[in-house]
C-alpha positions in Angstrom: -99.8 43.7 -72.8 -100.1 40.0 -72.6 -96.9 38.8 -73.2 -95.9 36.1 -76.4 -93.6 33.4 -76.5 -92.1 35.1 -79.6 -91.3 38.3 -78.1 -87.8 39.2 -78.5 -86.2 39.7 -75.1 -83.3 42.1 -74.3 -81.1 41.1 -71.3 -79.4 44.1 -69.3 -75.8 44.2 -71.3 -77.8 43.9 -74.7 -78.1 40.6 -76.1 -81.1 40.1 -77.6 -82.7 36.6 -77.5 -85.2 35.4 -80.5 -88.1 34.4 -78.0 -89.0 33.7 -74.2 -88.3 29.9 -74.5 -84.6 28.5 -73.3 -83.7 25.4 -73.0 -82.7 24.0 -69.7 -79.5 22.4 -69.3 -79.6 18.6 -69.3 -77.2 15.8 -68.9 -76.2 13.7 -72.0 -73.9 11.7 -69.9 -72.5 11.2 -73.6 -68.8 13.1 -73.4 -65.4 11.0 -73.5 -64.3 9.3 -70.6 -62.0 12.7 -70.1 -64.7 15.1 -70.7 -64.1 15.8 -74.2 -67.3 16.3 -76.3 -68.3 14.1 -78.8 -69.7 14.2 -82.2 -72.9 12.6 -80.8 -73.4 15.8 -78.7 -72.5 18.0 -81.4 -75.5 16.4 -83.5 -77.9 16.2 -80.8 -77.4 19.9 -79.5 -77.5 20.7 -83.7 -81.0 19.0 -84.0 -82.0 21.6 -81.6 -80.4 24.4 -82.4 -84.1 26.0 -83.3 -85.8 24.8 -79.8 -85.7 27.9 -78.1 -83.7 31.6 -78.2 -81.6 30.7 -75.5 -79.7 27.0 -75.0 -78.1 26.1 -72.3 -75.1 23.8 -72.4 -75.6 20.6 -70.1 -73.5 21.1 -66.5 -69.5 21.1 -67.9 -67.0 20.5 -64.7 -64.6 23.3 -64.0 -62.2 21.1 -62.0 -61.9 17.0 -62.5 -62.5 16.9 -58.7 -65.9 18.1 -59.9 -66.4 15.4 -62.2 -70.2 13.9 -61.4 -71.2 11.9 -64.1 -70.7 9.6 -66.9 -69.7 11.4 -70.2 -69.4 14.5 -68.1 -68.0 17.4 -70.3 -65.0 19.3 -69.1 -64.0 22.8 -69.1 -61.1 23.0 -66.6 -58.4 23.2 -69.2 -57.7 24.9 -72.6 -57.9 21.2 -74.1 -61.6 21.4 -74.0 -61.7 24.4 -75.9 -61.6 23.1 -79.7 -64.6 20.6 -78.8 -66.5 23.2 -77.0 -66.2 25.4 -80.1 -67.9 22.9 -82.4 -70.9 22.7 -79.7 -71.3 26.8 -79.8 -70.9 27.0 -83.3 -73.6 24.2 -84.1 -76.1 26.0 -81.4 -75.9 29.5 -82.7 -75.9 28.6 -86.3 -79.5 29.7 -86.8 -79.4 32.5 -84.0 -79.8 30.9 -80.7 -77.6 32.4 -77.6 -75.2 29.4 -76.8 -74.8 29.1 -73.1 -72.5 27.0 -71.0 -73.3 26.0 -67.7 -70.6 25.6 -65.3 -70.5 22.9 -62.5 -68.7 21.3 -59.5 -70.4 18.3 -58.2 -69.2 18.6 -54.5 -70.0 15.7 -52.5 -72.1 14.1 -55.6 -69.1 13.8 -57.8 -69.1 9.9 -57.7 -67.2 9.5 -61.2 -64.2 11.5 -59.5 -64.6 9.0 -56.5 -64.6 6.1 -58.9 -61.2 7.6 -60.7 -59.6 7.5 -57.2 -60.1 10.8 -55.9 -62.3 11.7 -52.4 -65.1 14.0 -53.4 -65.3 17.3 -51.5 -67.8 18.8 -49.6 -68.3 21.8 -47.3 -68.3 19.6 -44.2 -67.0 16.3 -43.6 -70.5 14.6 -42.8 -70.7 10.8 -42.8 -73.0 9.9 -45.7 -72.5 6.4 -46.1 -74.6 5.7 -42.9 -77.0 8.7 -43.6 -80.7 7.0 -44.1 -81.4 10.2 -45.9 -78.3 9.9 -48.3 -77.7 7.6 -51.4 -74.0 8.0 -51.1 -71.6 5.1 -50.5 -68.7 6.7 -50.1 -66.5 9.3 -48.1 -66.1 13.2 -48.4 -63.1 15.6 -47.3 -64.2 18.7 -46.0 -62.8 21.5 -48.1 -60.1 23.9 -46.7 -60.1 27.5 -46.9 -57.5 27.3 -50.0 -59.4 24.5 -51.8 -62.8 26.8 -51.5 -60.2 29.9 -52.8 -59.0 27.9 -55.7 -62.5 27.0 -56.4 -63.7 30.5 -57.1 -60.6 30.7 -59.5 -61.6 27.8 -61.8 -65.1 29.0 -62.4 -63.3 32.2 -63.3 -60.7 30.4 -65.5 -63.7 28.2 -67.4 -65.7 31.4 -68.0 -62.6 32.7 -69.9 -62.4 29.5 -72.0 -66.0 29.6 -72.7 -65.5 33.0 -74.1 -62.5 31.7 -76.1 -64.7 28.9 -77.4 -67.4 31.2 -78.6 -70.2 31.1 -76.1 -72.5 34.0 -75.8 -72.7 33.4 -71.9 -72.4 31.0 -69.0 -74.4 30.1 -66.2 -73.4 29.1 -63.0 -74.5 26.2 -61.6 -76.0 26.7 -58.3 -78.7 24.1 -57.9 -79.6 20.5 -57.7 -77.6 19.6 -54.5 -74.0 20.2 -56.1 -71.7 21.8 -54.5 -72.7 25.4 -54.3 -76.1 24.4 -53.1 -74.1 22.2 -50.5 -72.2 25.6 -49.2 -75.7 27.3 -48.9 -77.8 24.9 -47.5 -77.6 24.5 -43.5 -78.3 20.6 -43.6 -75.1 19.9 -45.9 -72.8 23.1 -44.3 -71.5 22.8 -41.0 -68.6 24.7 -41.2 -67.5 27.1 -38.3 -65.6 29.6 -40.7 -66.6 32.5 -42.8 -68.3 30.1 -45.4 -70.7 28.3 -42.8 -73.0 29.2 -39.8 -75.2 32.3 -40.6 -76.9 32.6 -44.0 -74.4 35.5 -44.9 -71.8 33.1 -44.7 -73.6 29.9 -46.4 -73.8 32.5 -49.5 -70.7 33.6 -49.4 -69.4 31.3 -52.0 -72.2 31.5 -54.3 -71.4 35.6 -54.4 -67.5 35.4 -54.7 -67.8 32.9 -58.1 -70.4 35.5 -59.1 -67.9 38.4 -58.6 -65.0 36.0 -60.0 -66.7 35.5 -63.1 -68.1 39.1 -63.6 -64.6 40.3 -63.3 -63.3 37.7 -65.9 -66.2 38.8 -68.4 -65.2 42.3 -67.9 -61.6 41.9 -68.9 -62.1 39.1 -71.5 -65.4 39.0 -72.4 -67.8 41.2 -75.2 -70.2 43.6 -73.9 -73.3 41.5 -74.8 -71.8 38.5 -72.5 -74.5 36.9 -70.7 -73.8 36.2 -66.9 -76.4 34.0 -65.1 -77.0 31.8 -62.1 -79.3 28.6 -61.3 -80.7 28.3 -57.9 -82.9 25.4 -56.8 -86.4 26.8 -55.2 -85.8 25.6 -51.8 -84.4 22.4 -50.0 -87.2 21.0 -47.8 -87.0 17.3 -47.2 -90.0 16.8 -44.9 -88.9 18.3 -41.4 -85.7 18.7 -42.8 -84.7 22.4 -44.1 -81.6 23.5 -45.6 -83.1 26.4 -46.4 -86.6 28.1 -47.7 -88.1 30.5 -49.7 -87.1 33.6 -47.4 -83.6 32.5 -47.2 -83.4 32.6 -51.4 -85.1 35.9 -51.5 -82.4 37.2 -49.1 -79.4 35.5 -51.7 -81.6 37.0 -54.7 -81.2 40.6 -52.9 -77.5 40.1 -52.8 -77.4 38.8 -56.8 -79.6 42.2 -57.5 -76.3 44.1 -56.4 -74.1 41.6 -59.0 -73.7 42.5 -62.5 -75.8 39.6 -64.1 -78.0 39.3 -66.9 -80.7 36.6 -65.1 -81.5 34.0 -62.3 -82.5 30.8 -63.4 -85.1 28.6 -60.8 -84.7 25.0 -61.2 -87.3 23.0 -61.2 -85.9 19.6 -59.7 -86.4 19.4 -56.2 -88.5 16.9 -54.6 -91.3 19.6 -53.3 -91.2 21.8 -56.3 -91.4 20.2 -59.4 -93.7 22.8 -61.4 -93.5 26.5 -61.8 -97.1 26.7 -60.1 -95.9 25.5 -56.8 -96.6 27.4 -53.7 -94.5 27.7 -50.5 -96.5 26.5 -47.2 -98.8 29.0 -46.5 -98.1 31.5 -49.2 -100.3 32.9 -51.8 -97.6 33.3 -54.3 -95.8 30.8 -56.3 -92.0 30.4 -55.9 -91.7 31.9 -59.2 -93.6 35.1 -58.2 -91.6 35.5 -54.7 -88.8 35.4 -56.3 -89.8 37.7 -59.2 -91.0 39.9 -56.4 -87.5 40.8 -54.7 -85.5 40.3 -58.4 -84.5 43.6 -59.6 -86.0 44.4 -62.9 -82.8 44.7 -64.9 -82.1 40.7 -64.2 -84.7 38.6 -65.8 -85.9 35.5 -64.3 -86.1 32.1 -65.8 -88.7 29.4 -64.6 -89.0 26.0 -65.2 -90.7 22.7 -64.2 -94.0 20.9 -65.5 -93.8 23.1 -68.8 -95.0 20.4 -70.8 -97.7 22.3 -73.7 -97.6 25.8 -74.8 -100.3 26.6 -72.8 -98.2 25.9 -69.9 -95.3 28.1 -71.2 -97.6 31.1 -71.9 -99.1 30.6 -68.2 -95.4 30.6 -67.1 -94.6 33.6 -69.2 -96.7 35.5 -67.2 -95.0 34.8 -64.1 -91.3 35.4 -64.9 -89.5 36.6 -68.2 -88.6 33.4 -70.0 -89.3 30.0 -70.1 -87.0 26.9 -69.6 -88.4 23.5 -71.2 -86.6 20.2 -70.9 -88.7 17.2 -71.4 -90.3 19.1 -74.3 -86.5 20.2 -75.6 -86.1 16.4 -75.8 -89.3 15.5 -77.5 -89.8 18.6 -79.9 -86.2 19.9 -81.3 -88.1 22.6 -83.3 -90.3 24.0 -80.6 -89.4 27.9 -81.1 -89.1 26.9 -84.8 -92.6 26.3 -85.0 -93.7 29.4 -82.5 -92.5 31.5 -85.0 -93.7 29.7 -87.9 -97.5 30.0 -86.2 -97.6 26.2 -85.9 -97.9 26.1 -82.3 -100.7 23.4 -82.8 -98.0 21.1 -84.8 -95.6 21.1 -81.6 -94.9 17.4 -80.8 -95.5 16.6 -77.0 -95.3 12.7 -77.2 -92.5 10.2 -78.3 -93.3 8.7 -81.9 -91.4 5.3 -82.2 -91.7 5.9 -86.0 -89.3 9.2 -85.7 -87.7 8.5 -82.2 -84.2 8.2 -84.1 -84.9 12.0 -85.9 -84.3 13.1 -82.5 -80.7 12.8 -82.2 -80.3 11.1 -78.9 -76.5 10.2 -77.8 -76.7 6.5 -77.3 -76.0 6.7 -73.4 -78.9 9.1 -72.9 -81.1 7.0 -75.3 -80.3 3.9 -72.8 -81.7 5.8 -69.9 -85.0 6.3 -71.4 -85.5 3.3 -73.0 -83.3 0.5 -70.8 -81.9 -0.1 -67.7 -78.8 1.1 -68.2 -78.2 3.2 -65.0 -79.0 0.2 -62.9 -76.8 -2.5 -61.8 -77.8 -6.5 -61.3 -79.0 -5.5 -58.1 -81.6 -2.5 -59.3 -79.2 0.2 -57.8 -78.4 3.3 -59.3 -74.8 2.9 -60.8 -72.4 5.8 -60.0 -72.3 9.0 -62.4 -76.0 7.8 -64.1 -79.3 9.2 -63.0 -82.8 7.7 -63.5 -84.2 9.8 -66.8 -88.0 11.0 -66.2 -90.5 9.2 -68.0 -91.4 10.3 -71.5 -94.6 10.4 -73.0 -95.4 6.8 -75.0 -91.6 5.9 -74.4 -93.0 2.6 -73.6 -93.7 2.2 -77.1 -90.0 2.4 -77.8 -88.8 0.3 -75.2 -91.0 -2.6 -76.6 
């Protein structure tokens, strides 16, 4: 039977999603300097409470030394719980599941550096003088004690997410942040049990999953959702951090864990679309990972899902479909699908209704100004270049 985007989806522990659509996590750069939720963010997520059956809140640091972005949200102590309760409640008000993405920037923690710290990394590599790196600050190699503490911090942040009323958490293991840095042979040169062969390089991922599962079993509801996001590959020309075969081995290990979903990120240089194939393969990355994933665990794919037809095509390869750009442009995406109004889904920016999208001011600045650049045109620490939105030029003018 052909899958419908409006199909209800039951996850392995009983949580029921209203449809196959997922709002992918996107950093808004709009928390306070100390990582607290702002009213702008509550309004932004509230406006998108009917964009998808599951909404994943942007990357949230589990320890201050993982502070990566301007306005990066925090969940590193109980102080953050009241603000996070507001986010969870506003997302859930129309029946969507609220998921909090837990994150550590590792070497990418530029804001932590600006606050006086030295970012952590798997290995003490000289990124400042590396032609392939944009990092202009030193990093420090993590000790075993620091690694073990990071594992515990993921568990502690999970407990806080439960207390704040979230329906689940997503472990951020993608996009060149700390967990991917450990998994990648390019950035992990360790010689202890967390480096070297593939089994050692995936150890941190699996230990964090185990700790999160332990905490959820102790403090969470039976239906609490656990997911992990990974990049489809790390290939930069002839420089390979990991390929699809190594990712398949990681997924086989994740099959032994009590998790609900695996989320394949679309944000790598060579894999911007759910349709992309590894060189020499007849199946897409999405299909190759679905081939080895346990049927008990759902797969989310994303990347270049711009139209409803794109979403339908993606749903034939994976269980759930992540949208990012479309979630920015069309806050009523799933609402219109359920109402039989797919033809009315907006796919381009209309300057006359732009303010109704409720973008926080800093996020708005990413798309409409050069707020992310310094006077020399260089990207500022803690910012990122926004992906072009269709017809955004009309707003910039």
